[in-house]
C-alpha positions as CSV (number, residue, x, y, z in Angstrom):
1,X,0.0,0.0,0.0
2,X,1.5,3.3,-1.0
3,X,1.2,6.6,0.8
4,X,0.3,8.4,-2.4
5,X,-3.1,6.7,-2.3
6,X,-4.1,7.8,1.2
7,X,-5.8,10.9,-0.2
8,X,-7.9,8.8,-2.4
9,X,-8.9,6.5,0.5
10,X,-9.9,9.6,2.5
11,X,-12.1,10.9,-0.3
12,X,-13.7,7.4,-0.7
13,X,-14.4,7.3,3.0
14,X,-16.0,10.8,2.9
15,X,-18.2,9.8,-0.1
16,X,-19.2,6.6,1.8
17,X,-20.2,8.6,4.9
18,X,-22.2,11.2,2.9
19,X,-23.9,8.4,1.0
20,X,-24.8,6.5,4.1
21,X,-26.1,9.7,5.7
22,X,-28.4,10.4,2.8
23,X,-29.5,6.8,2.9
24,X,-30.7,7.4,6.4
25,X,-28.2,5.3,8.3
26,X,-27.9,6.7,11.9
27,X,-24.6,8.3,13.0
28,X,-24.4,5.9,15.9
29,X,-24.4,2.9,13.5
30,X,-21.7,4.4,11.3
31,X,-19.5,5.1,14.3
32,X,-19.9,1.6,15.6
33,X,-19.1,0.2,12.2
34,X,-16.0,2.3,12.0
35,X,-14.9,1.1,15.4
36,X,-15.4,-2.5,14.3
37,X,-13.4,-2.0,11.1
38,X,-10.6,0.0,12.8
39,X,-8.5,-3.1,13.8
40,X,-8.5,-4.8,10.3
41,X,-7.9,-1.5,8.6
42,X,-5.0,-0.7,10.8
43,X,-3.5,-4.1,10.1
44,X,-3.9,-3.5,6.3
45,X,-2.2,-0.1,6.5
46,X,0.6,-1.3,8.8
47,X,1.5,-4.5,7.1
48,X,1.0,-3.2,3.5
49,X,4.5,-1.7,3.3
50,X,6.3,-4.9,4.1
51,X,5.8,-6.7,0.7
52,X,8.0,-9.7,1.2
53,X,5.7,-11.9,-0.8
54,X,4.6,-14.0,2.2
55,X,7.4,-16.5,1.9
56,X,8.7,-18.3,5.0
57,X,11.8,-17.0,6.8
58,X,13.7,-20.2,5.8
59,X,13.1,-19.6,2.1
60,X,14.2,-16.0,2.5
61,X,17.4,-17.0,4.3
62,X,18.2,-19.7,1.7
63,X,17.9,-17.1,-1.1
64,X,20.3,-14.7,0.5
65,X,22.9,-17.3,1.6
66,X,23.1,-19.3,-1.6
67,X,22.4,-16.5,-4.1
68,X,19.9,-18.7,-5.9
69,X,16.2,-18.0,-6.4
């Protein structure tokens, strides 16, 4: 996940909130939903920059010690 896209995410969130408000969703429900989604969203943003492909540590070590892919 790249920092250059954070502005687009903020705009999308604002559009979603305005749309839900016009649809008649109570503010209390939106706040509760945001609270429930806070943990997974933080994990996505925090772990997005690692990008090591999800391989195991052993495979990663073998690649660097032997020089093979």
